[in-house]
LUMLUMLO-138990 format. One record per residue (C-alpha): residue in three letters; x, y, z. Coordinates in steps of 0.05 Angstrom, whole numbers, plus 5000, padded with zeros to 4 digits. Layout:
BEGIN
ALAXYZ/...
//
This chain:
BEGIN
MET610911225713/GLY608810825774/PHE607210135780/ASP610709915847/ASP608110115919/ASN608410825947/LYS614811025984/ASP616011726010/ASN623011896009/GLU625912306066/GLU627313016048/LYS634413076021/SER638513725996/GLY641413715924/VAL642213115876/VAL638812545903/GLU639411805869/THR636311245895/LYS633610555865/LYS628410025890/THR626909395857/GLY619709245833/THR616308475834/PRO614108335758/ASN607808045750/GLN607507205741/GLU609107115669/ASN603306585663/ASP597606895644/ASP593006455681/ASN595206595741/GLY597707315715/SER590507585709/GLU587907405777/ASN594907765814/LEU594308355771/SER587508445787/ARG588508335866/GLN595108935853/LEU591109395818/SER585109345869/GLU590709375923/THR593609955898/SER587610405888/LEU585410345948/SER591710525971/ALA592411155933/ALA584711365968/GLU586411276035/ASP593811656008/GLU590012255985/GLU585112296043/ASP591212336092/ASP594012906046/GLU587213196060/GLY587213156135/ASN594213216151/LYS596713916113/LEU602314226142/GLN601514926172/LEU607615376140/GLY610215976172/PRO610216546126/GLN616116546066/CYS621917026065/THR626817236019/LEU633316966019/LYS637217576042/GLU631217586096/GLN633416836120/LEU640217056119/GLU639317626165/LYS636417186216/ASP639916836269/LYS645917196230/ASP649917136296/ASP650116426308/GLU654916126272/SER652815446268/LEU647115656234/ARG650316196184/LYS656115606158/TRP649815196147/LYS646015726105/GLU651915856067/GLN652915146051/LEU646415076031/LEU646015735990/GLY652315505958/SER654715945901/VAL648716315895/ASP648417075870/ILE644217355931/GLN644618095896/SER640117795843/VAL635817325867/GLY635317535945/GLU629218005938/THR624517455903/LEU620217185951/ASP617316605902/PRO621616015879/GLU621215845805/VAL622315085784/LYS624015015713/ILE623814225686/PHE628814225635/SER628113465603/LEU625212825624/SER627712105596/ILE626811345604/VAL633010955624/SER632810195620/SER640009785618/GLY640809585550/ARG638110145508/ASP638510855486/ASP634511285535/ILE627511515517/ILE626812315513/LEU621512495529/PRO619513205496/ILE615713725548/PRO610514105516/GLU609614865534/ASP601714695564/GLY603814075593/LYS599513595544/PRO604213125499/LYS599313015430/GLY597912235421/LEU602111655450/TRP607711985491/PHE612111285502/THR612410545494/LEU614310245549/LYS615609335554/GLU611708895590/GLY616408685647/SER621509095637/HIS626209455686/TYR626810175680/HIS628510925717/LEU625511575700/LYS630712145701/PHE629412865694/SER633813455703/PHE630914165731/GLN633714865751/VAL631415225806/SER631915955815/ASN630116585855/ASN629216295919/ILE629415625962/VAL623815145948/SER622314716002/GLY620314025993/LEU620213925928/LYS616113235904/TYR613712905848/THR606812455844/ASN604211975789/THR596911705780/VAL596211235719/TRP589011035694/LYS587610415654/THR580010465620/GLY578211115661/VAL580410595725/LYS586510845781/VAL590910255780/ASP597210675810/SER598211195840/SER604611445873/LYS609112065901/GLU616612145918/MET619812735954/LEU625213005920/GLY627713425970/THR629714245989/PHE634414635943/SER636915245934/PRO637915735872/GLN643215605827/PRO645515655754/GLU646614895742/PRO641114525740/TYR639813905781/THR638813115759/HIS634812675786/VAL633611915778/MET627311645805/PRO627510955838/GLU627810285786/GLU621010095768/THR618209455736/THR612809475675/PRO606708925696/SER606608335647/GLY601307895615/ILE595508035573/PHE591608365613/ALA597608895634/ARG598309065570/GLY594609635524/SER593410375530/TYR593810775596/SER593111485612/ALA596611845672/ARG598412575708/SER605312715732/LYS605913345780/PHE612313715818/LEU609714065873/ASP612114395930/ASP610514466005/ASP605915025990/ASN602314545938/LYS605015045883/CYS605614645815/TYR610814765773/LEU609814255716/GLU603613815699/ILE603213325648/ASN597212935617/TYR599412425570/THR597711775547/PHE603111085546/ASP602710465517/ILE604909755553/ARG606909225494/LYS609908595481/GLY616908945458/TRP618909615459/ALA617410095401/ALA621210095344/THR626410745341/
//
């Protein structure tokens, strides 16, 4: 749920599946302690700088339009018309064209690790899972995978953010741009870049985290506040 350096991907329409390889901490606990402390300090500083940059460089977006209004714009430009039709696909304009605000519903979240069954994470309506939400094995490689549906209007600049704390101290902050998506009946599926959990005695323990799905207008479609553990082994299933 976010232990690598922040890397914002470029906006892409439709399904996005990208991978990155994390760098595991040293297995030796003596050297690993110093390495993890330095890594967490640098990550916290980087996260604070990113938050300041976000505050100071907010995009000034133009007025939002319905799908019908979007189609009416530049309707005499053949290339633009074809591009819009390609973006919208088979969407029923009559059912959603008059709605201004897009709606994004997150259907599922799961943790995917090679050689293991996917860990399916139930999403409570209030966004606050009760108790421990999941357990990760130290030094393990995994992906976060989720599916979502877009309705009513085009959602622009959908992104995923995640912040992690341990004993009240921020240890990681990450953000990934997912892209711009048109409404459609079928859900989209997104696989996050590969991550590697830290390892060593100081990495093990309980963490708290907050994940959000937001768009260019900073409209939040889902916020999840949860706790998870990093242990020597995977939790028994």
